[in-house]
C-alpha positions, 0 to 999 in steps of 0.5 A: 525499494521497500523496507519494513520493521515491526516494533511495539505492535506497529508495522513500519513501512519505508518506501524508497525511489520508485514504488512499482508493482514488481515490489508489491508481491512481497509487500502483499505477502508481508501484509497478509502474514503480519495481519493474520498474526493479529499482533499489529495494531498500527502501521506507519507508512514512510513515503519521504524517500519515494519519488513515485508510487504506482496504482498497485502500490496505492491499492496496497496502502488502501488494503492497509487502511481497510485492515486497520480501520476495520479492526482498530477503528483508527487512521493510519499515518502516512509521512510524505515530503514529496509534493508529487507523492502528496498530490497523488495521495490527495487525488486518490482520496487518501487525505480522507482516510489516512493522516498525511503528515508532511514531515520526515518521521523520527524513527530509530529502528532496524529495517529489513528490505523486501525482495523484488517480486517472487510470485508466479505470473498468476499470483502477481496478476491476482495481487494487482487485481486485488490491489486495484479493487481495494483502490477503486473501492475507496471512493466514486472517483477511484471507481470511475478511474480504475473500473476499466483496469479491474475489468480487464484484469478480471478478464485476463485472469479468467483466460489463464 
C-alpha cells in the first residue's frame, strides 16, 4: 500500500506492508504528474511501515532522487525503522544519495491511497524497465546487479 500527500511544496510518500511492482505503476504516474507541475521541491519518503520493497520500488526511489538532485541540488529524506529495509537501502547505495533517518516522521497530514496497478502490460513493463535503469545507474554495484534484468526487459519489450 502506498499513500501520499502534498503539502507546502513537499510530496510525502508513505509506504506500507510489501511494496511491489504492482503498486509502482500508479506511483510512477503520480511522480510524473507532480514533477511536471514543477511545484514539488521536496519529497519525504516514509518506509517505517514497510516490511519489504522490491527492486522496482527502489528504482522509483532512485527516480525521485534524480529529479530532486537535478532540479534542487539537495538530498531526499527516507524514514526507515525496519532494519531489513534499512539494510536493503544501504546495499543499493542509497545511504550515499539519500538522508536515511532511523525514526518515525512526525507528520499530521491527510494522505490519499494510490490504487493498484492500472496500466497495460506494456506500460507496466516500460515502467519496470525505467525503474531498473534508474536503479542500475546509481552506482557500479547496482549496474552489475541489475544489468541482466535491464537487458532482459529491453529484449522483451522489443518483441512486443
